[in-house]
C-alpha positions as CSV (number, residue, x, y, z in Angstrom):
1,M,105.7,109.0,99.7
2,A,103.2,106.9,97.6
3,I,103.3,105.7,94.2
4,F,100.2,105.9,91.4
5,L,97.9,107.3,94.3
6,T,98.5,110.2,96.4
7,K,96.4,112.3,99.4
8,D,96.0,114.9,96.6
9,S,94.2,112.7,93.8
10,K,91.1,113.5,92.7
11,V,88.8,110.7,92.3
12,I,85.8,109.7,90.1
13,V,83.7,106.8,90.2
14,Q,82.6,105.5,87.0
15,G,79.2,103.3,88.1
16,M,79.1,105.0,91.3
17,T,75.2,104.9,91.1
18,G,75.4,101.2,91.4
19,A,74.8,98.9,94.2
20,T,78.6,97.7,94.3
21,G,79.9,101.5,93.0
22,M,77.8,103.3,95.9
23,K,79.1,100.7,98.5
24,H,83.0,101.0,97.4
25,T,82.5,104.8,96.9
26,K,81.0,105.2,100.9
27,L,83.8,103.0,102.1
28,M,86.6,104.7,99.9
29,L,84.8,108.2,101.5
30,G,85.9,107.0,104.5
31,D,89.3,106.5,104.1
32,G,89.8,109.9,103.1
33,T,90.0,109.4,99.6
34,N,89.3,112.9,97.7
35,I,86.4,111.6,95.9
36,V,84.8,114.2,93.3
37,G,82.0,112.9,91.3
38,G,80.4,109.7,89.8
39,V,79.8,109.0,85.6
40,N,76.5,107.9,84.4
41,P,75.0,109.1,81.3
42,R,71.5,108.6,82.4
43,K,72.2,110.4,85.8
44,A,74.5,113.5,84.7
45,G,73.1,116.5,86.9
46,T,72.2,114.7,90.1
47,S,74.1,114.0,93.1
48,V,74.3,111.4,95.7
49,D,74.5,112.3,99.1
50,F,77.0,109.8,101.1
51,D,76.4,110.5,105.0
52,G,76.5,114.1,104.2
53,T,79.1,114.0,101.3
54,E,77.4,115.1,98.1
55,V,78.9,113.6,95.3
56,P,77.4,115.3,92.0
57,V,77.2,113.0,89.0
58,F,78.5,113.7,85.5
59,G,77.6,112.6,81.8
60,T,81.0,111.5,80.7
61,V,84.5,111.0,82.2
62,K,85.7,114.4,80.4
63,E,83.1,116.6,81.9
64,A,84.0,114.7,85.3
65,M,87.7,115.8,84.4
66,E,86.6,119.6,83.3
67,K,84.5,120.5,86.0
68,T,86.7,118.5,89.1
69,G,90.1,118.5,87.9
70,A,90.0,114.5,88.7
71,D,93.0,112.8,87.9
72,V,92.0,109.2,89.0
73,S,88.7,107.2,87.5
74,V,87.9,104.1,89.6
75,L,85.8,101.2,87.1
76,F,82.5,99.9,88.7
77,V,80.9,99.1,85.3
78,P,79.7,95.1,84.4
79,P,81.7,93.0,82.1
80,A,79.5,93.7,79.2
81,F,79.7,97.9,79.5
82,A,83.5,98.1,80.9
83,K,85.5,97.8,77.5
84,A,83.2,101.1,76.5
85,A,83.7,102.8,79.8
86,V,87.8,102.4,80.0
87,V,87.8,103.5,76.2
88,E,86.1,106.6,77.6
89,A,88.7,107.2,80.3
90,I,91.7,106.8,77.9
91,D,90.1,109.5,75.2
92,A,89.5,111.7,78.2
93,E,93.3,111.0,78.8
94,I,92.7,110.4,82.6
95,P,96.2,109.8,84.3
96,L,95.2,106.7,85.7
97,A,92.1,104.1,85.5
98,V,91.3,101.6,88.0
99,V,89.2,98.6,86.5
100,I,88.0,96.5,89.4
101,T,85.3,94.6,87.2
102,E,85.8,90.8,87.2
103,G,84.6,88.6,84.4
104,I,85.7,91.2,81.5
105,A,86.2,89.1,78.2
106,V,90.1,88.6,77.6
107,H,89.2,90.1,73.9
108,D,87.9,93.2,75.7
109,S,90.9,93.7,77.8
110,A,93.1,93.3,75.2
111,A,91.1,95.9,73.1
112,F,91.6,98.5,75.3
113,W,95.3,97.8,76.5
114,A,96.0,98.3,72.8
115,Y,93.6,101.3,72.4
116,A,95.7,102.8,75.6
117,N,99.2,102.0,73.8
118,A,97.9,103.2,70.7
119,K,97.0,106.7,72.2
120,G,100.5,107.1,73.6
121,N,99.8,105.4,77.3
122,K,98.4,108.5,78.7
123,T,96.2,106.4,81.0
124,R,98.0,104.2,83.3
125,I,95.2,101.2,84.0
126,I,95.1,99.4,86.9
127,G,93.7,96.1,86.6
128,P,91.1,94.2,85.3
129,N,89.6,92.2,87.7
130,C,91.9,93.6,90.8
131,P,91.3,95.1,94.3
132,G,92.9,98.5,92.9
133,L,95.2,100.6,94.7
134,I,95.9,102.3,98.7
135,T,98.1,104.5,99.7
136,P,97.4,104.0,103.5
137,G,96.7,107.0,105.9
138,Q,96.2,109.3,102.5
139,S,94.2,107.2,99.8
140,N,92.4,104.3,98.5
141,A,91.0,103.5,94.7
142,G,89.3,100.2,95.0
143,I,88.0,97.6,97.2
144,I,91.1,96.6,99.4
145,P,89.9,97.2,103.4
146,G,91.4,100.7,104.1
147,D,91.8,99.5,108.2
148,I,93.7,96.9,108.0
149,T,97.1,98.4,108.1
150,K,98.7,102.0,108.2
151,P,101.1,103.8,106.5
152,G,104.7,102.6,106.5
153,R,108.0,101.2,104.7
154,I,107.1,98.3,102.8
155,G,105.7,98.4,98.8
156,L,103.2,95.8,98.1
157,V,102.5,94.4,94.3
158,S,100.1,91.5,94.4
159,K,98.1,89.2,91.6
160,S,95.8,88.5,94.3
161,G,93.0,90.7,96.0
162,T,92.5,88.4,99.0
163,L,96.7,87.4,99.6
164,T,97.3,91.5,99.1
165,Y,94.6,91.9,102.4
166,Q,96.4,88.8,103.9
167,M,99.9,90.5,103.6
168,M,98.7,94.0,104.4
169,Y,97.4,92.4,108.0
170,E,100.4,90.1,108.6
171,L,102.6,93.4,108.4
172,R,100.1,95.7,109.5
173,D,102.7,96.8,112.7
174,I,105.3,98.0,110.1
175,G,102.9,99.4,107.6
176,F,102.8,100.1,103.6
177,S,103.9,103.0,101.5
178,S,101.4,102.0,99.1
179,A,99.7,98.5,98.2
180,V,98.4,97.8,94.4
181,G,96.7,94.9,93.3
182,I,97.0,94.3,89.5
183,G,94.8,91.3,88.8
184,G,95.8,88.1,87.8
185,D,93.8,87.8,84.0
186,P,95.8,87.1,81.2
187,V,95.8,91.2,80.0
188,I,96.1,93.4,82.6
189,G,97.5,96.9,82.3
190,T,100.0,97.7,85.1
191,T,102.4,94.7,85.9
192,H,104.7,93.2,88.5
193,I,107.8,95.2,86.3
194,D,105.8,99.0,86.6
195,A,105.1,98.8,90.3
196,L,108.5,97.6,91.2
197,A,110.1,100.1,88.9
198,A,107.8,102.7,90.6
199,F,108.8,101.4,94.4
200,E,112.7,101.3,93.4
201,A,112.5,104.8,92.8
202,D,110.2,105.8,95.8
203,P,112.7,106.7,98.5
204,E,109.9,106.1,101.5
205,T,109.6,102.5,100.2
206,D,112.7,100.2,102.5
207,L,111.0,96.9,100.8
208,I,109.0,95.1,98.3
209,V,106.6,92.3,98.8
210,M,105.7,90.9,95.7
211,I,102.8,88.3,95.5
212,G,102.5,86.2,92.0
213,E,100.7,83.0,91.0
214,I,100.8,80.2,88.7
215,G,99.8,80.8,85.4
216,G,101.8,82.6,83.0
217,D,105.7,84.0,82.6
218,A,105.3,87.4,84.6
219,E,106.8,86.4,87.5
220,E,109.8,85.2,85.9
221,R,110.1,88.2,83.8
222,A,109.8,90.2,87.1
223,A,112.8,88.6,88.5
224,D,114.8,89.2,85.4
225,Y,114.1,93.1,85.9
226,I,114.9,92.4,89.6
227,K,118.2,91.3,88.6
228,A,119.0,93.9,86.9
229,N,117.7,97.3,88.0
230,V,116.3,96.8,91.6
231,T,118.5,97.4,94.6
232,K,115.7,97.2,97.5
233,P,115.4,94.4,99.3
234,V,112.6,92.2,97.3
235,V,110.3,89.1,99.2
236,G,108.3,87.2,97.6
237,Y,105.0,84.5,97.4
238,V,103.7,82.7,95.0
239,A,100.4,81.3,95.4
240,G,99.9,77.8,94.0
241,F,102.3,75.1,95.2
242,T,99.6,72.8,96.5
243,A,97.4,72.8,92.9
244,P,97.2,69.3,91.7
245,E,98.8,69.2,88.3
246,G,96.6,69.3,85.2
247,K,93.4,71.1,87.0
248,T,92.2,74.3,86.3
249,M,92.9,76.4,89.2
250,G,91.3,79.8,90.0
251,H,91.0,82.7,87.2
252,A,92.1,82.6,83.6
253,G,95.6,83.6,83.9
254,A,96.2,80.5,86.3
255,I,97.4,78.1,83.1
256,V,99.8,76.1,83.7
257,S,102.0,74.5,80.8
258,G,104.2,71.7,81.4
259,S,106.9,73.1,84.0
260,S,106.1,76.6,82.9
261,G,104.2,78.6,85.0
262,T,104.2,76.6,88.1
263,A,104.6,77.8,91.4
264,Q,108.4,75.9,91.9
265,A,109.9,77.4,88.5
266,K,108.6,81.0,89.5
267,K,110.2,80.4,92.9
268,E,113.2,78.9,91.5
269,A,113.3,82.1,89.1
270,L,112.8,84.5,91.9
271,E,115.2,83.0,94.0
272,A,118.0,83.3,91.1
273,A,117.6,86.9,91.0
274,G,117.8,87.5,95.0
275,V,114.7,87.3,95.8
276,K,113.7,85.7,99.2
277,V,110.5,83.7,98.5
278,G,108.1,82.2,101.5
279,K,105.9,79.2,100.9
280,T,103.2,80.6,103.0
281,P,102.1,84.0,102.9
282,T,102.8,84.2,106.6
283,E,106.4,82.7,105.8
284,T,106.9,85.5,103.3
285,A,105.7,88.3,106.1
286,K,108.2,86.7,108.9
287,L,110.9,86.9,105.8
288,A,110.1,90.6,105.2
289,R,110.0,91.2,109.0
290,A,113.6,90.0,109.1
291,I,115.2,92.0,106.5
292,L,113.7,95.1,108.0
293,G,114.4,93.8,111.6
294,S,118.2,93.8,110.3
């Protein structure tokens, strides 16, 4: 089973013909992702050969969807042009847009989030500034390494890309139903709560691992949601326990104000909701392993 992405997903890549897009399209194809096209208005009508796999390039998302039946877009578009690319995906009503790009202005992210909302949320946005999502053994939409884990019983949702990879590697012998990197920017599309709801509804996810980090109140809101709606065991980790007070850490979402947004405050909120929280990623993996072992 999987959430948001399956072996039947038909994926297009906006920005496929750029250096980063080319690199990761090749890797996604190697992981078995069904990539059916790229989008670049200046190269419409051409194709790109990825080790014997010809991928056509279309002028627009709408055209790519009409010609291929695509239902997922992965965006490797530079920050200055990312807002227009996401708006194009929303206008085409593609069901899932995975925005990998880092460094998008918060104003632009807020604008395309609001635009999707105004259009009835027909397009689920994951990101921006995220590693994407993977359903091991089925499909990979983004930059998560496809060879560090296997299909299994754990659902993972994470703000951090590198901690996503570490947790998948730590629990590689058990494996994952899906792993979703939601990104750590102040304004994102899919949230911890959205992923928690999907994993709760997935009959083949037995345990959920949730990774947060300092800044904002997303983890506290997720704790409230878990307490009210999630019956499956949840294990958590919050990055930033050793962050020095008053120092800007990491990306723009990691802003701490007083005691609000600290790792300790988030840990306490999660534990009050019944979530076991590790002090390190390795300790968190051990907690997950103990629960599944029992």
